[in-house]
N, C-alpha and C positions, 0 to 999 in steps of 0.2 A: 108306049109310056102312058101311065094312067093320069087322069086329071089331077088328083091330089099331088102327084109328083111334079106336074107342070106348074101348079100354083106355088109349090115350095121352091122350085127353081126360079120362078119369077120374083118371089119375095127376096131370095138371096141376092139376085142381081140388083134389085132396087136398094137393098141395104148397102151393097158394095158401092153403088153409084153415090149414095148419100154420104158414105164414109170417105169417098175420094174427094169430096168438096164440090164446089160449084164453079171451079175454074173454067170448065168448058163453056160456061154461060157468059164469060167475060172476054171481051176483045182487048188485046194489048198491043201497044205500039211503042217503038223507040225511035226518036228523032235525034240524030247525032249531027252536030255541026262543029265548026272550029271553036265556037264560043260557049256552047252549052249542049247538054244532053237532056231531052225532055221525054219523060216516061208518062204513058197514058194508059188508063184502064177504063173500060166502058162496058156496062151491062148490055148484053145483046137484046134483052127484053125486060120489061118491067116485072117485078115480083109482087106477090100479094102483100108482103110486109113492107111498111114504109122504110125508106132509107133514113137513118139517124145520123149519118156522118161517114167519114173516111179516115183511114190510117195507113201510113206508109212506113215500112220497116226495112232495115238492112241488117240481117242477122237478128239480134235481140234488141237493137237500138231503134227507138221510135224517131223517125225523121220528120214526120208531119202528121197532124191530126186536125180535123175540122168537124163541124156539125151540119154541113150542107146536105140537102136531100137530093142532090143531082145524081143522075145515072152515070156521070163521067167524073173522073178524078185525075189530076195531073201532079207530077212532081218533077221539079227541075233540079238536076244534079249540078252543083256549082263547084264542088271540090275537085282537086286533081285526081283523087282516088275514086273515079267514077265507075270502074269495073266492079262487078259483083252481082250477087243475087238479091233482088229487091222483092218486096211483097206488098201488094195493094189489098186492102181489106175494106169491104163495104159493111158499115156497122148497122145493126148488130152483126157479129161475125157470121151468123147463119145466112146473112143476105148474100155473101159470096166473097171469095178471095182468089187471087191469082199470083203466080210468080213471074217476075220480069227479070230476065238474065241479060246483063250488059257485059259484052266481051271487051277485053282490053288488057294491056300489060299490067302486071301486078304493082301494087304500092306497098312496100315494106315499111312498117313503122315500129317504133319502140316506145316503151313507157317513159324511160329516162335516158338522157344522153350520157350520163355518168353513173357508174355503179361503184359502191364502196364495200370493201370487205376487210376482215381482220386476218392476219397471218395465221395459217393453219386451219381456217374455217372452209366450209364448202360454199361456193359461189355459183349462182345460176344466172346466165345472160339469156334474154328472151327477145325474139323478133316475131312479129305477127303480120298476117295479111288476110283480107277478106275478099280478094279479087275473084273474078270469074274470067276464064277457067281457073280452077284452083291451082295452087303452086304444085308443080310436078317435081321440082328438085330444089333442095336447100343446100347451101354450102357455107362453111365458116372459114375465115382467114384471120391471121394475126398480122398486123402491119409491122414490117421491119424497116426502120429508117435506113435508106441507102441500099436496101436489098429487096429482092422479090418477096411478096407477102407469103407467109408460111401457111400452107393448107392444113387445116385441123380436121382430124378424123377421130373416130372412136379409138380410145387408148393412146392418144397422143401424149407423149411423155409419161405414160402410165397413169395419168391422173385426170384425163379429160374424156368425156363421153357426150354424145349428141343424141337427142331424142326429138324426132320431127313428125308432124302431121301436116296435111295440106294447109291448115290454118295457122300453124306456128311451129317454131323450132327453138330448142333450148340447148345451150352449151353448158354442161356441168363441169366445174373445176373443183376437184377434191384437194384438200390440204393446200390451200393457196400459198404460193411462195412469194415473199416480198420482193425478191430480186428478179425472178423469171416471169411472173404473171402480169404485172402492171403493163398497161399499154392500150392500144386501140384494136378492137375486135370488129371484124366486118362480117355481116351476114348477107347472103345473096339468095334471092328467091327468083325462080324462073318458071314461067308457064308457056303455053303455045303462042302467046301474043307478045312476049318480051320478058324482060327481067328488071329487077330493081335491087338496090342495096341500102343498108343502114349501118351506121358506125356507133359503137358503144365504147366509151373510155372507161377502163377498169383501173381503180386505185386500191392498192392493198396497204393497209396500215399495220404498224407494229402491234404486237400483243400488248405492249405497255401504253399504247395510245389511249386506251379506255381508262387508264389509271391517272393520266395527267390532270383531268378536272378534279378528281378526288385529292390528289397530292397538292394541287393549288389551294383547295379549301383548307386542308390541314396546315399548310404553310401560313395562310392568312390568320388562322386561329392561333397558331404559335406566336406570330408577331404581335397579335393583340394581347395575348397573355403576358408576353415579355414587357410590353409597354405599360400595362396595368401594374405589373410587379415593380418595375422601376419607379413609377409614379408613387405607389404606396410606400415604398421604402424611403424615398426622399421626403415625403410628407411626414413620416414618422420621425425621421432625423431632425427635421425642423421643429417638430413639437417638443422633442427632448431638449434641444438647445434653448428654446424659449422657457422651458420649465426650470433650468439650472439657475442658481443665484449668481449675481455678479462677483467677480474675484478682485481682491486688492492687489497691491504691487508685490506683496510677499507670497502671493498664491493662495492666501486664505480667503475665506468667504467674507465679503464686505458686509458691515452691519447695515441693517435696514434703516431707512431714514427715520421712521417713526421711533425706533429704539434710540437712535442718535439724539433725536429731539428730547426724548425723555431723560436721557443721560445728561444732556446739557442743562436741562432744567433742574435736575437733581444736584448737579455740580454747583449751580448758582445758589441753590438753597443752602448747601453746606458752607459755601463761602460766606454767606450772610450770617450764619450762626457763629462762625468763627470770629467774625467781627464783633 
């Protein structure tokens, strides 16, 4: 093998080592007790670039970040969901990073305890887990009061399908039925360390449910229009009554007082002349 070929092979190996990260340069430890789980990452040797801080991740979620220049960083897991794959990063990220895998039974969690859907719509119920080892098997059940839970599989009742990955499972219900589908749905996740479950309550509303707020607004507007109409009509009637002249006993219009006074004065004048 020629010298140029050896140099080329050496360059490829160096690039592969750089691409794989500097995890081999980091010592990791997991201290598990009944009260806590302490994760530790430590650089085996100092690097040329100064350390600007540390960051701990679980999946895409940032758990902790600091600006310390220490060669050692620790993270204490305080939640019940301690199993999973963690990552410690020495900042800047080129300084080094390593994965820390904490084994344990899974923790299944849901976004909402209750889901709502309209009759005839498609509904999706979702359960997730970021445990380590990953979920090996997902199962779905529907709770039946006084009876054994019904196991749900693909094409149950011709309207249900299940899509699962190690990280999450989805139960798809097509054309939701207001009588058959409401109730409690149970998802179960199992790995080599144990299993866990979560419960989602599904409520299916009538198609007319979305119209009730609109109908309520229309009813309020109609009532307001009727009230205004009655008020205007009564006010107009009162104005007409006030504008009419008073009536005498025979039903004719009574003479105005001013005219009466003039007539009386004229009568007096005529009486004087006659005298």
